[in-house]
All heavy atoms as a GROMACS GRO file, in nm:
protein
  598
    1PRO      N    1  -0.954  -0.802  -1.170
    1PRO     CA    2  -0.822  -0.739  -1.176
    1PRO      C    3  -0.773  -0.706  -1.034
    1PRO      O    4  -0.850  -0.699  -0.934
    1PRO     CB    5  -0.849  -0.612  -1.251
    1PRO     CG    6  -1.000  -0.593  -1.255
    1PRO     CD    7  -1.062  -0.725  -1.228
    2HIS      N    8  -0.638  -0.689  -1.023
    2HIS     CA    9  -0.576  -0.671  -0.898
    2HIS      C   10  -0.628  -0.542  -0.830
    2HIS      O   11  -0.626  -0.530  -0.710
    2HIS     CB   12  -0.429  -0.674  -0.904
    2HIS     CG   13  -0.364  -0.556  -0.971
    2HIS    ND1   14  -0.358  -0.547  -1.101
    2HIS    CD2   15  -0.302  -0.450  -0.918
    2HIS    CE1   16  -0.294  -0.433  -1.139
    2HIS    NE2   17  -0.257  -0.371  -1.028
    3THR      N   18  -0.674  -0.441  -0.907
    3THR     CA   19  -0.710  -0.317  -0.846
    3THR      C   20  -0.846  -0.344  -0.764
    3THR      O   21  -0.865  -0.281  -0.657
    3THR     CB   22  -0.743  -0.213  -0.955
    3THR    OG1   23  -0.827  -0.265  -1.058
    3THR    CG2   24  -0.611  -0.167  -1.022
    4CYS      N   25  -0.931  -0.431  -0.810
    4CYS     CA   26  -1.054  -0.470  -0.732
    4CYS      C   27  -1.017  -0.538  -0.603
    4CYS      O   28  -1.078  -0.518  -0.503
    4CYS     CB   29  -1.149  -0.546  -0.826
    4CYS     SG   30  -1.228  -0.456  -0.954
    5VAL      N   31  -0.914  -0.627  -0.614
    5VAL     CA   32  -0.874  -0.701  -0.498
    5VAL      C   33  -0.821  -0.602  -0.389
    5VAL      O   34  -0.857  -0.611  -0.276
    5VAL     CB   35  -0.769  -0.807  -0.529
    5VAL    CG1   36  -0.710  -0.867  -0.407
    5VAL    CG2   37  -0.828  -0.914  -0.624
    6LEU      N   38  -0.741  -0.511  -0.436
    6LEU     CA   39  -0.686  -0.409  -0.344
    6LEU      C   40  -0.792  -0.324  -0.279
    6LEU      O   41  -0.794  -0.310  -0.156
    6LEU     CB   42  -0.585  -0.319  -0.416
    6LEU     CG   43  -0.450  -0.378  -0.455
    6LEU    CD1   44  -0.374  -0.280  -0.551
    6LEU    CD2   45  -0.366  -0.404  -0.338
    7GLY      N   46  -0.881  -0.275  -0.362
    7GLY     CA   47  -0.984  -0.188  -0.311
    7GLY      C   48  -1.080  -0.261  -0.213
    7GLY      O   49  -1.112  -0.212  -0.106
    8THR      N   50  -1.118  -0.387  -0.249
    8THR     CA   51  -1.206  -0.465  -0.162
    8THR      C   52  -1.138  -0.496  -0.031
    8THR      O   53  -1.198  -0.487   0.074
    8THR     CB   54  -1.249  -0.593  -0.232
    8THR    OG1   55  -1.310  -0.556  -0.358
    8THR    CG2   56  -1.347  -0.672  -0.155
    9THR      N   57  -1.011  -0.538  -0.037
    9THR     CA   58  -0.941  -0.574   0.081
    9THR      C   59  -0.925  -0.455   0.173
    9THR      O   60  -0.950  -0.463   0.298
    9THR     CB   61  -0.802  -0.634   0.049
    9THR    OG1   62  -0.815  -0.744  -0.038
    9THR    CG2   63  -0.724  -0.670   0.173
   10LEU      N   64  -0.891  -0.338   0.119
   10LEU     CA   65  -0.872  -0.218   0.202
   10LEU      C   66  -1.007  -0.175   0.265
   10LEU      O   67  -1.012  -0.145   0.385
   10LEU     CB   68  -0.813  -0.110   0.119
   10LEU     CG   69  -0.665  -0.129   0.080
   10LEU    CD1   70  -0.626  -0.026  -0.021
   10LEU    CD2   71  -0.577  -0.127   0.202
   11ALA      N   72  -1.115  -0.189   0.184
   11ALA     CA   73  -1.248  -0.148   0.238
   11ALA      C   74  -1.292  -0.241   0.354
   11ALA      O   75  -1.352  -0.198   0.447
   11ALA     CB   76  -1.354  -0.148   0.127
   12SER      N   77  -1.257  -0.368   0.341
   12SER     CA   78  -1.293  -0.459   0.442
   12SER      C   79  -1.218  -0.443   0.578
   12SER      O   80  -1.262  -0.489   0.686
   12SER     CB   81  -1.274  -0.608   0.400
   12SER     OG   82  -1.134  -0.639   0.395
   13MET      N   83  -1.108  -0.367   0.570
   13MET     CA   84  -1.035  -0.342   0.697
   13MET      C   85  -1.082  -0.225   0.774
   13MET      O   86  -1.053  -0.214   0.890
   13MET     CB   87  -0.883  -0.315   0.657
   13MET     CG   88  -0.809  -0.431   0.604
   13MET     SD   89  -0.643  -0.376   0.566
   13MET     CE   90  -0.585  -0.510   0.458
   14VAL      N   91  -1.166  -0.140   0.712
   14VAL     CA   92  -1.209  -0.021   0.785
   14VAL      C   93  -1.302  -0.053   0.903
   14VAL      O   94  -1.274   0.001   1.015
   14VAL     CB   95  -1.286   0.071   0.682
   14VAL    CG1   96  -1.353   0.191   0.756
   14VAL    CG2   97  -1.184   0.119   0.576
   15PRO      N   98  -1.411  -0.135   0.893
   15PRO     CA   99  -1.490  -0.156   1.014
   15PRO      C  100  -1.417  -0.215   1.132
   15PRO      O  101  -1.426  -0.162   1.247
   15PRO     CB  102  -1.604  -0.246   0.963
   15PRO     CG  103  -1.608  -0.218   0.818
   15PRO     CD  104  -1.464  -0.191   0.774
   16PRO      N  105  -1.334  -0.323   1.108
   16PRO     CA  106  -1.264  -0.377   1.233
   16PRO      C  107  -1.164  -0.276   1.284
   16PRO      O  108  -1.146  -0.271   1.410
   16PRO     CB  109  -1.187  -0.500   1.175
   16PRO     CG  110  -1.250  -0.530   1.043
   16PRO     CD  111  -1.314  -0.406   0.994
   17SER      N  112  -1.106  -0.193   1.205
   17SER     CA  113  -1.009  -0.086   1.253
   17SER      C  114  -1.086   0.015   1.339
   17SER      O  115  -1.036   0.058   1.445
   17SER     CB  116  -0.950  -0.022   1.143
   17SER     OG  117  -0.865  -0.111   1.069
   18LEU      N  118  -1.205   0.056   1.301
   18LEU     CA  119  -1.282   0.152   1.375
   18LEU      C  120  -1.328   0.095   1.507
   18LEU      O  121  -1.315   0.160   1.614
   18LEU     CB  122  -1.400   0.198   1.293
   18LEU     CG  123  -1.371   0.284   1.169
   18LEU    CD1  124  -1.501   0.314   1.096
   18LEU    CD2  125  -1.299   0.412   1.211
   19VAL      N  126  -1.373  -0.035   1.507
   19VAL     CA  127  -1.409  -0.096   1.629
   19VAL      C  128  -1.296  -0.110   1.728
   19VAL      O  129  -1.300  -0.087   1.849
   19VAL     CB  130  -1.475  -0.230   1.606
   19VAL    CG1  131  -1.503  -0.310   1.732
   19VAL    CG2  132  -1.609  -0.215   1.529
   20SER      N  133  -1.179  -0.152   1.678
   20SER     CA  134  -1.060  -0.169   1.756
   20SER      C  135  -1.014  -0.036   1.816
   20SER      O  136  -0.975  -0.025   1.931
   20SER     CB  137  -0.946  -0.229   1.677
   20SER     OG  138  -0.976  -0.358   1.640
   21ALA      N  139  -1.011   0.065   1.731
   21ALA     CA  140  -0.976   0.202   1.781
   21ALA      C  141  -1.067   0.253   1.890
   21ALA      O  142  -1.022   0.308   1.987
   21ALA     CB  143  -0.969   0.302   1.660
   22ALA      N  144  -1.192   0.233   1.870
   22ALA     CA  145  -1.292   0.274   1.968
   22ALA      C  146  -1.274   0.199   2.099
   22ALA      O  147  -1.278   0.257   2.208
   22ALA     CB  148  -1.435   0.261   1.918
   23THR      N  149  -1.251   0.067   2.089
   23THR     CA  150  -1.228  -0.011   2.212
   23THR      C  151  -1.107   0.034   2.286
   23THR      O  152  -1.108   0.048   2.405
   23THR     CB  153  -1.214  -0.161   2.170
   23THR    OG1  154  -1.334  -0.200   2.103
   23THR    CG2  155  -1.196  -0.248   2.291
   24HIS      N  156  -0.997   0.055   2.217
   24HIS     CA  157  -0.873   0.100   2.278
   24HIS      C  158  -0.887   0.240   2.339
   24HIS      O  159  -0.834   0.265   2.446
   24HIS     CB  160  -0.758   0.090   2.182
   24HIS     CG  161  -0.698  -0.045   2.170
   24HIS    ND1  162  -0.617  -0.102   2.267
   24HIS    CD2  163  -0.717  -0.137   2.073
   24HIS    CE1  164  -0.590  -0.227   2.229
   24HIS    NE2  165  -0.644  -0.250   2.114
   25ALA      N  166  -0.960   0.322   2.274
   25ALA     CA  167  -0.988   0.458   2.326
   25ALA      C  168  -1.060   0.452   2.451
   25ALA      O  169  -1.034   0.518   2.553
   25ALA     CB  170  -1.059   0.548   2.223
   26GLN      N  171  -1.162   0.368   2.462
   26GLN     CA  172  -1.245   0.349   2.586
   26GLN      C  173  -1.156   0.295   2.697
   26GLN      O  174  -1.182   0.326   2.810
   26GLN     CB  175  -1.361   0.257   2.560
   26GLN     CG  176  -1.470   0.308   2.477
   26GLN     CD  177  -1.581   0.209   2.449
   26GLN    OE1  178  -1.566   0.086   2.468
   26GLN    NE2  179  -1.699   0.257   2.412
   27MET      N  180  -1.060   0.222   2.663
   27MET     CA  181  -0.968   0.157   2.764
   27MET      C  182  -0.854   0.258   2.801
   27MET      O  183  -0.772   0.222   2.890
   27MET     CB  184  -0.913   0.027   2.721
   27MET     CG  185  -1.026  -0.077   2.703
   27MET     SD  186  -0.973  -0.242   2.651
   27MET     CE  187  -0.811  -0.235   2.586
   28GLY      N  188  -0.845   0.370   2.735
   28GLY     CA  189  -0.741   0.469   2.767
   28GLY      C  190  -0.611   0.439   2.702
   28GLY      O  191  -0.501   0.487   2.745
   29ASN      N  192  -0.614   0.358   2.595
   29ASN     CA  193  -0.488   0.317   2.533
   29ASN      C  194  -0.455   0.400   2.402
   29ASN      O  195  -0.381   0.353   2.319
   29ASN     CB  196  -0.500   0.166   2.490
   29ASN     CG  197  -0.515   0.078   2.607
   29ASN    OD1  198  -0.468   0.109   2.714
   29ASN    ND2  199  -0.576  -0.037   2.584
   30VAL      N  200  -0.511   0.519   2.395
   30VAL     CA  201  -0.485   0.600   2.280
   30VAL      C  202  -0.418   0.728   2.326
   30VAL      O  203  -0.467   0.795   2.413
   30VAL     CB  204  -0.616   0.630   2.196
   30VAL    CG1  205  -0.591   0.725   2.087
   30VAL    CG2  206  -0.673   0.501   2.152
   31VAL      N  207  -0.305   0.766   2.260
   31VAL     CA  208  -0.242   0.895   2.292
   31VAL      C  209  -0.297   0.994   2.190
   31VAL      O  210  -0.266   0.996   2.075
   31VAL     CB  211  -0.083   0.886   2.271
   31VAL    CG1  212  -0.016   1.018   2.293
   31VAL    CG2  213  -0.030   0.777   2.364
   32ALA      N  214  -0.386   1.078   2.244
   32ALA     CA  215  -0.467   1.170   2.162
   32ALA      C  216  -0.377   1.260   2.077
   32ALA      O  217  -0.410   1.292   1.958
   32ALA     CB  218  -0.560   1.254   2.244
   33ALA      N  219  -0.271   1.307   2.132
   33ALA     CA  220  -0.182   1.401   2.056
   33ALA      C  221  -0.118   1.340   1.942
   33ALA      O  222  -0.075   1.406   1.849
   33ALA     CB  223  -0.077   1.459   2.150
   34ALA      N  224  -0.105   1.205   1.938
   34ALA     CA  225  -0.038   1.135   1.827
   34ALA      C  226  -0.138   1.096   1.717
   34ALA      O  227  -0.088   1.066   1.604
   34ALA     CB  228   0.027   1.006   1.880
   35VAL      N  229  -0.267   1.103   1.746
   35VAL     CA  230  -0.366   1.057   1.643
   35VAL      C  231  -0.358   1.139   1.512
   35VAL      O  232  -0.350   1.079   1.410
   35VAL     CB  233  -0.506   1.052   1.709
   35VAL    CG1  234  -0.604   1.020   1.599
   35VAL    CG2  235  -0.510   0.951   1.825
   36ALA      N  236  -0.368   1.268   1.523
   36ALA     CA  237  -0.375   1.350   1.401
   36ALA      C  238  -0.248   1.334   1.316
   36ALA      O  239  -0.265   1.313   1.192
   36ALA     CB  240  -0.399   1.496   1.437
   37PRO      N  241  -0.129   1.337   1.366
   37PRO     CA  242  -0.014   1.326   1.281
   37PRO      C  243  -0.006   1.180   1.217
   37PRO      O  244   0.027   1.162   1.101
   37PRO     CB  245   0.108   1.341   1.376
   37PRO     CG  246   0.055   1.416   1.489
   37PRO     CD  247  -0.086   1.387   1.500
   38LEU      N  248  -0.047   1.085   1.300
   38LEU     CA  249  -0.049   0.944   1.243
   38LEU      C  250  -0.152   0.927   1.129
   38LEU      O  251  -0.122   0.860   1.030
   38LEU     CB  252  -0.074   0.840   1.354
   38LEU     CG  253   0.048   0.822   1.447
   38LEU    CD1  254   0.002   0.734   1.568
   38LEU    CD2  255   0.160   0.752   1.374
   39VAL      N  256  -0.269   0.987   1.157
   39VAL     CA  257  -0.375   0.980   1.052
   39VAL      C  258  -0.332   1.049   0.919
   39VAL      O  259  -0.349   0.996   0.814
   39VAL     CB  260  -0.509   1.032   1.101
   39VAL    CG1  261  -0.608   1.049   0.994
   39VAL    CG2  262  -0.566   0.939   1.214
   40ALA      N  263  -0.275   1.167   0.934
   40ALA     CA  264  -0.230   1.243   0.820
   40ALA      C  265  -0.119   1.169   0.744
   40ALA      O  266  -0.131   1.154   0.620
   40ALA     CB  267  -0.174   1.380   0.866
   41GLY      N  268  -0.020   1.115   0.811
   41GLY     CA  269   0.084   1.036   0.746
   41GLY      C  270   0.030   0.914   0.682
   41GLY      O  271   0.070   0.880   0.568
   42SER      N  272  -0.063   0.845   0.750
   42SER     CA  273  -0.120   0.722   0.689
   42SER      C  274  -0.204   0.755   0.562
   42SER      O  275  -0.198   0.686   0.463
   42SER     CB  276  -0.213   0.654   0.792
   42SER     OG  277  -0.136   0.609   0.899
   43ALA      N  278  -0.280   0.864   0.570
   43ALA     CA  279  -0.364   0.907   0.455
   43ALA      C  280  -0.276   0.943   0.336
   43ALA      O  281  -0.305   0.901   0.226
   43ALA     CB  282  -0.458   1.023   0.496
   44ILE      N  283  -0.171   1.018   0.363
   44ILE     CA  284  -0.081   1.056   0.250
   44ILE      C  285  -0.018   0.930   0.190
   44ILE      O  286  -0.006   0.915   0.069
   44ILE     CB  287   0.020   1.157   0.302
   44ILE    CG1  288  -0.049   1.291   0.332
   44ILE    CG2  289   0.138   1.184   0.196
   44ILE    CD1  290   0.044   1.389   0.414
   45GLY      N  291   0.034   0.847   0.277
   45GLY     CA  292   0.098   0.727   0.233
   45GLY      C  293   0.006   0.630   0.157
   45GLY      O  294   0.040   0.577   0.052
   46ALA      N  295  -0.116   0.617   0.211
   46ALA     CA  296  -0.215   0.532   0.145
   46ALA      C  297  -0.253   0.587   0.008
   46ALA      O  298  -0.261   0.514  -0.091
   46ALA     CB  299  -0.336   0.520   0.233
   47PHE      N  300  -0.270   0.723  -0.001
   47PHE     CA  301  -0.309   0.779  -0.130
   47PHE      C  302  -0.197   0.762  -0.231
   47PHE      O  303  -0.221   0.723  -0.344
   47PHE     CB  304  -0.340   0.926  -0.111
   47PHE     CG  305  -0.377   0.992  -0.242
   47PHE    CD1  306  -0.496   0.982  -0.301
   47PHE    CD2  307  -0.279   1.069  -0.308
   47PHE    CE1  308  -0.529   1.039  -0.421
   47PHE    CE2  309  -0.305   1.138  -0.426
   47PHE     CZ  310  -0.430   1.116  -0.487
   48ALA      N  311  -0.072   0.789  -0.189
   48ALA     CA  312   0.038   0.783  -0.279
   48ALA      C  313   0.062   0.639  -0.331
   48ALA      O  314   0.085   0.617  -0.453
   48ALA     CB  315   0.169   0.837  -0.214
   49THR      N  316   0.061   0.542  -0.235
   49THR     CA  317   0.080   0.404  -0.280
   49THR      C  318  -0.037   0.348  -0.360
   49THR      O  319  -0.017   0.266  -0.447
   49THR     CB  320   0.119   0.313  -0.158
   49THR    OG1  321   0.011   0.326  -0.065
   49THR    CG2  322   0.250   0.354  -0.097
   50ALA      N  323  -0.153   0.395  -0.330
   50ALA     CA  324  -0.272   0.356  -0.411
   50ALA      C  325  -0.258   0.399  -0.557
   50ALA      O  326  -0.283   0.332  -0.648
   50ALA     CB  327  -0.398   0.402  -0.349
   51GLN      N  328  -0.212   0.528  -0.573
   51GLN     CA  329  -0.188   0.578  -0.707
   51GLN      C  330  -0.083   0.500  -0.777
   51GLN      O  331  -0.094   0.468  -0.903
   51GLN     CB  332  -0.153   0.727  -0.701
   51GLN     CG  333  -0.260   0.814  -0.641
   51GLN     CD  334  -0.396   0.799  -0.712
   51GLN    OE1  335  -0.403   0.808  -0.832
   51GLN    NE2  336  -0.498   0.769  -0.642
   52LEU      N  337   0.023   0.466  -0.709
   52LEU     CA  338   0.133   0.384  -0.767
   52LEU      C  339   0.075   0.248  -0.800
   52LEU      O  340   0.103   0.199  -0.913
   52LEU     CB  341   0.247   0.372  -0.668
   52LEU     CG  342   0.368   0.288  -0.716
   52LEU    CD1  343   0.431   0.357  -0.838
   52LEU    CD2  344   0.468   0.279  -0.594
   53ALA      N  345   0.001   0.184  -0.715
   53ALA     CA  346  -0.054   0.049  -0.743
   53ALA      C  347  -0.146   0.049  -0.862
   53ALA      O  348  -0.149  -0.050  -0.934
   53ALA     CB  349  -0.122  -0.005  -0.616
   54LEU      N  350  -0.216   0.153  -0.881
   54LEU     CA  351  -0.313   0.160  -0.992
   54LEU      C  352  -0.235   0.175  -1.127
   54LEU      O  353  -0.284   0.139  -1.233
   54LEU     CB  354  -0.408   0.274  -0.979
   54LEU     CG  355  -0.508   0.262  -0.865
   54LEU    CD1  356  -0.589   0.392  -0.847
   54LEU    CD2  357  -0.602   0.141  -0.897
   55GLN      N  358  -0.114   0.233  -1.122
   55GLN     CA  359  -0.034   0.255  -1.241
   55GLN      C  360   0.051   0.130  -1.278
   55GLN      O  361   0.087   0.118  -1.394
   55GLN     CB  362   0.057   0.374  -1.225
   55GLN     CG  363  -0.007   0.499  -1.190
   55GLN     CD  364  -0.104   0.553  -1.296
   55GLN    OE1  365  -0.072   0.534  -1.414
   55GLN    NE2  366  -0.211   0.608  -1.251
   56MET      N  367   0.078   0.044  -1.181
   56MET     CA  368   0.171  -0.065  -1.205
   56MET      C  369   0.101  -0.192  -1.253
   56MET      O  370  -0.013  -0.215  -1.211
   56MET     CB  371   0.249  -0.099  -1.078
   56MET     CG  372   0.347   0.006  -1.036
   56MET     SD  373   0.439  -0.045  -0.888
   56MET     CE  374   0.530  -0.186  -0.948
   57PRO      N  375   0.161  -0.274  -1.328
   57PRO     CA  376   0.105  -0.406  -1.360
   57PRO      C  377   0.109  -0.495  -1.235
   57PRO      O  378   0.179  -0.471  -1.139
   57PRO     CB  379   0.198  -0.462  -1.466
   57PRO     CG  380   0.312  -0.373  -1.473
   57PRO     CD  381   0.284  -0.242  -1.402
   58GLU      N  382   0.030  -0.602  -1.235
   58GLU     CA  383   0.015  -0.686  -1.121
   58GLU      C  384   0.140  -0.762  -1.077
   58GLU      O  385   0.173  -0.767  -0.961
   58GLU     CB  386  -0.099  -0.784  -1.153
   58GLU     CG  387  -0.139  -0.867  -1.032
   58GLU     CD  388  -0.260  -0.952  -1.062
   58GLU    OE1  389  -0.325  -0.939  -1.170
   58GLU    OE2  390  -0.295  -1.034  -0.973
   59GLU      N  391   0.213  -0.809  -1.170
   59GLU     CA  392   0.325  -0.896  -1.135
   59GLU      C  393   0.436  -0.827  -1.056
   59GLU      O  394   0.483  -0.883  -0.950
   59GLU     CB  395   0.387  -0.966  -1.258
   59GLU     CG  396   0.492  -1.072  -1.220
   59GLU     CD  397   0.539  -1.147  -1.335
   59GLU    OE1  398   0.486  -1.138  -1.453
   59GLU    OE2  399   0.630  -1.234  -1.314
   60PRO      N  400   0.480  -0.708  -1.086
   60PRO     CA  401   0.580  -0.640  -1.005
   60PRO      C  402   0.527  -0.613  -0.863
   60PRO      O  403   0.603  -0.615  -0.766
   60PRO     CB  404   0.606  -0.507  -1.078
   60PRO     CG  405   0.567  -0.530  -1.219
   60PRO     CD  406   0.458  -0.634  -1.214
   61LEU      N  407   0.400  -0.583  -0.850
   61LEU     CA  408   0.339  -0.571  -0.718
   61LEU      C  409   0.346  -0.696  -0.637
   61LEU      O  410   0.385  -0.698  -0.516
   61LEU     CB  411   0.192  -0.523  -0.724
   61LEU     CG  412   0.166  -0.382  -0.776
   61LEU    CD1  413   0.020  -0.357  -0.799
   61LEU    CD2  414   0.222  -0.283  -0.675
   62GLN      N  415   0.324  -0.812  -0.702
   62GLN     CA  416   0.326  -0.935  -0.631
   62GLN      C  417   0.469  -0.965  -0.587
   62GLN      O  418   0.493  -1.008  -0.472
   62GLN     CB  419   0.273  -1.051  -0.721
   62GLN     CG  420   0.130  -1.044  -0.745
   62GLN     CD  421   0.085  -1.148  -0.851
   62GLN    OE1  422   0.162  -1.190  -0.936
   62GLN    NE2  423  -0.046  -1.188  -0.838
   63TRP      N  424   0.566  -0.942  -0.672
   63TRP     CA  425   0.706  -0.967  -0.639
   63TRP      C  426   0.752  -0.869  -0.527
   63TRP      O  427   0.822  -0.913  -0.432
   63TRP     CB  428   0.799  -0.947  -0.759
   63TRP     CG  429   0.803  -1.071  -0.845
   63TRP    CD1  430   0.741  -1.091  -0.964
   63TRP    CD2  431   0.871  -1.191  -0.811
   63TRP    NE1  432   0.762  -1.214  -1.010
   63TRP    CE2  433   0.845  -1.279  -0.917
   63TRP    CE3  434   0.950  -1.236  -0.708
   63TRP    CZ2  435   0.893  -1.412  -0.927
   63TRP    CZ3  436   0.996  -1.366  -0.710
   63TRP    CH2  437   0.972  -1.451  -0.817
   64GLY      N  438   0.707  -0.742  -0.537
   64GLY     CA  439   0.746  -0.654  -0.434
   64GLY      C  440   0.690  -0.690  -0.293
   64GLY      O  441   0.758  -0.680  -0.190
   65PHE      N  442   0.564  -0.731  -0.293
   65PHE     CA  443   0.504  -0.777  -0.168
   65PHE      C  444   0.572  -0.900  -0.117
   65PHE      O  445   0.596  -0.912   0.008
   65PHE     CB  446   0.351  -0.803  -0.190
   65PHE     CG  447   0.279  -0.828  -0.065
   65PHE    CD1  448   0.272  -0.733   0.037
   65PHE    CD2  449   0.217  -0.952  -0.042
   65PHE    CE1  450   0.204  -0.758   0.160
   65PHE    CE2  451   0.148  -0.974   0.077
   65PHE     CZ  452   0.140  -0.876   0.176
   66ALA      N  453   0.605  -0.991  -0.205
   66ALA     CA  454   0.677  -1.120  -0.166
   66ALA      C  455   0.808  -1.084  -0.101
   66ALA      O  456   0.845  -1.135   0.005
   66ALA     CB  457   0.690  -1.210  -0.281
   67LEU      N  458   0.883  -0.990  -0.164
   67LEU     CA  459   1.013  -0.950  -0.106
   67LEU      C  460   0.997  -0.882   0.025
   67LEU      O  461   1.077  -0.903   0.118
   67LEU     CB  462   1.085  -0.861  -0.207
   67LEU     CG  463   1.138  -0.931  -0.335
   67LEU    CD1  464   1.187  -0.828  -0.434
   67LEU    CD2  465   1.242  -1.032  -0.297
   68PHE      N  466   0.895  -0.799   0.036
   68PHE     CA  467   0.861  -0.734   0.164
   68PHE      C  468   0.842  -0.838   0.283
   68PHE      O  469   0.893  -0.822   0.388
   68PHE     CB  470   0.744  -0.641   0.148
   68PHE     CG  471   0.694  -0.582   0.278
   68PHE    CD1  472   0.766  -0.484   0.341
   68PHE    CD2  473   0.575  -0.634   0.333
   68PHE    CE1  474   0.714  -0.427   0.459
   68PHE    CE2  475   0.534  -0.579   0.455
   68PHE     CZ  476   0.603  -0.473   0.520
   69LEU      N  477   0.758  -0.937   0.245
   69LEU     CA  478   0.732  -1.041   0.344
   69LEU      C  479   0.854  -1.120   0.387
   69LEU      O  480   0.871  -1.146   0.502
   69LEU     CB  481   0.620  -1.137   0.289
   69LEU     CG  482   0.483  -1.081   0.280
   69LEU    CD1  483   0.388  -1.184   0.214
   69LEU    CD2  484   0.425  -1.040   0.411
   70VAL      N  485   0.940  -1.153   0.285
   70VAL     CA  486   1.064  -1.221   0.316
   70VAL      C  487   1.154  -1.133   0.406
   70VAL      O  488   1.211  -1.180   0.502
   70VAL     CB  489   1.137  -1.266   0.184
   70VAL    CG1  490   1.281  -1.308   0.212
   70VAL    CG2  491   1.060  -1.368   0.113
   71ALA      N  492   1.163  -1.003   0.373
   71ALA     CA  493   1.248  -0.915   0.451
   71ALA      C  494   1.190  -0.898   0.590
   71ALA      O  495   1.270  -0.904   0.682
   71ALA     CB  496   1.248  -0.778   0.385
   72MET      N  497   1.063  -0.889   0.605
   72MET     CA  498   1.004  -0.878   0.741
   72MET      C  499   1.027  -1.011   0.821
   72MET      O  500   1.053  -1.010   0.938
   72MET     CB  501   0.854  -0.843   0.732
   72MET     CG  502   0.827  -0.706   0.675
   72MET     SD  503   0.904  -0.572   0.773
   72MET     CE  504   0.817  -0.586   0.926
   73GLY      N  505   1.012  -1.124   0.755
   73GLY     CA  506   1.035  -1.252   0.819
   73GLY      C  507   1.181  -1.266   0.862
   73GLY      O  508   1.210  -1.312   0.978
   74GLY      N  509   1.271  -1.225   0.777
   74GLY     CA  510   1.413  -1.232   0.809
   74GLY      C  511   1.449  -1.141   0.924
   74GLY      O  512   1.521  -1.179   1.013
   75HIS      N  513   1.387  -1.020   0.928
   75HIS     CA  514   1.409  -0.930   1.036
   75HIS      C  515   1.358  -0.992   1.166
   75HIS      O  516   1.426  -0.977   1.270
   75HIS     CB  517   1.337  -0.795   1.008
   75HIS     CG  518   1.355  -0.692   1.114
   75HIS    ND1  519   1.266  -0.680   1.216
   75HIS    CD2  520   1.452  -0.601   1.132
   75HIS    CE1  521   1.307  -0.586   1.295
   75HIS    NE2  522   1.419  -0.534   1.249
   76LYS      N  523   1.243  -1.051   1.164
   76LYS     CA  524   1.187  -1.112   1.287
   76LYS      C  525   1.277  -1.222   1.334
   76LYS      O  526   1.303  -1.233   1.456
   76LYS     CB  527   1.041  -1.162   1.257
   76LYS     CG  528   0.977  -1.216   1.379
   76LYS     CD  529   0.960  -1.112   1.483
   76LYS     CE  530   0.888  -1.164   1.608
   76LYS     NZ  531   0.884  -1.063   1.711
   77LEU      N  532   1.321  -1.305   1.244
   77LEU     CA  533   1.408  -1.420   1.282
   77LEU      C  534   1.540  -1.363   1.339
   77LEU      O  535   1.585  -1.415   1.441
   77LEU     CB  536   1.432  -1.509   1.163
   77LEU     CG  537   1.316  -1.594   1.118
   77LEU    CD1  538   1.353  -1.668   0.984
   77LEU    CD2  539   1.276  -1.696   1.224
   78TYR      N  540   1.590  -1.259   1.281
   78TYR     CA  541   1.720  -1.203   1.330
   78TYR      C  542   1.696  -1.143   1.470
   78TYR      O  543   1.788  -1.156   1.556
   78TYR     CB  544   1.764  -1.097   1.232
   78TYR     CG  545   1.892  -1.030   1.268
   78TYR    CD1  546   2.015  -1.100   1.257
   78TYR    CD2  547   1.898  -0.900   1.328
   78TYR    CE1  548   2.135  -1.043   1.290
   78TYR    CE2  549   2.017  -0.849   1.369
   78TYR     CZ  550   2.138  -0.915   1.348
   78TYR     OH  551   2.255  -0.860   1.386
   79SER      N  552   1.582  -1.084   1.491
   79SER     CA  553   1.560  -1.025   1.622
   79SER      C  554   1.538  -1.133   1.730
   79SER      O  555   1.551  -1.101   1.852
   79SER     CB  556   1.434  -0.931   1.621
   79SER     OG  557   1.317  -1.005   1.604
   80LEU      N  558   1.505  -1.248   1.695
   80LEU     CA  559   1.481  -1.357   1.791
   80LEU      C  560   1.611  -1.443   1.812
   80LEU      O  561   1.605  -1.533   1.900
   80LEU     CB  562   1.372  -1.454   1.740
   80LEU     CG  563   1.234  -1.397   1.732
   80LEU    CD1  564   1.138  -1.492   1.664
   80LEU    CD2  565   1.188  -1.359   1.878
   81ARG      N  566   1.722  -1.410   1.744
   81ARG     CA  567   1.844  -1.488   1.766
   81ARG      C  568   1.883  -1.497   1.906
   81ARG      O  569   1.879  -1.397   1.984
   81ARG     CB  570   1.952  -1.434   1.680
   81ARG     CG  571   2.010  -1.304   1.721
   81ARG     CD  572   2.105  -1.240   1.619
   81ARG     NE  573   2.161  -1.127   1.672
   81ARG     CZ  574   2.108  -1.008   1.690
   81ARG    NH1  575   1.979  -0.994   1.664
   81ARG    NH2  576   2.167  -0.908   1.743
   82GLY      N  577   1.920  -1.614   1.952
   82GLY     CA  578   1.966  -1.633   2.082
   82GLY      C  579   1.850  -1.649   2.183
   82GLY      O  580   1.874  -1.684   2.302
   83ARG      N  581   1.730  -1.627   2.148
   83ARG     CA  582   1.615  -1.642   2.242
   83ARG      C  583   1.545  -1.777   2.221
   83ARG      O  584   1.469  -1.816   2.302
   83ARG     CB  585   1.511  -1.533   2.219
   83ARG     CG  586   1.555  -1.403   2.254
   83ARG     CD  587   1.446  -1.304   2.246
   83ARG     NE  588   1.490  -1.172   2.210
   83ARG     CZ  589   1.412  -1.069   2.183
   83ARG    NH1  590   1.282  -1.080   2.192
   83ARG    NH2  591   1.464  -0.951   2.153
   84VAL      N  592   1.571  -1.842   2.105
   84VAL     CA  593   1.495  -1.960   2.078
   84VAL      C  594   1.585  -2.080   2.088
   84VAL      O  595   1.700  -2.077   2.063
   84VAL     CB  596   1.439  -1.958   1.934
   84VAL    CG1  597   1.364  -2.089   1.899
   84VAL    CG2  598   1.347  -1.839   1.918
   0.00000   0.00000   0.00000
């Protein structure tokens, strides 16, 4: 089911994220004062959207994600106008 795919994918992102964060912290690329608010906002958003994803059927989630990708691609193309 899609809930297992979501959970597995999210869990697989944790180790690389921790390694990347530690590497950037060692290089001095982390603004310490921004970490707590960003973590809190991310945690709240992740929890809320996970609850929503668990309640929804798979097909609307697929369509929503597809529309999000199209919108992001369109935004990127629009931002590159005149440069290519």
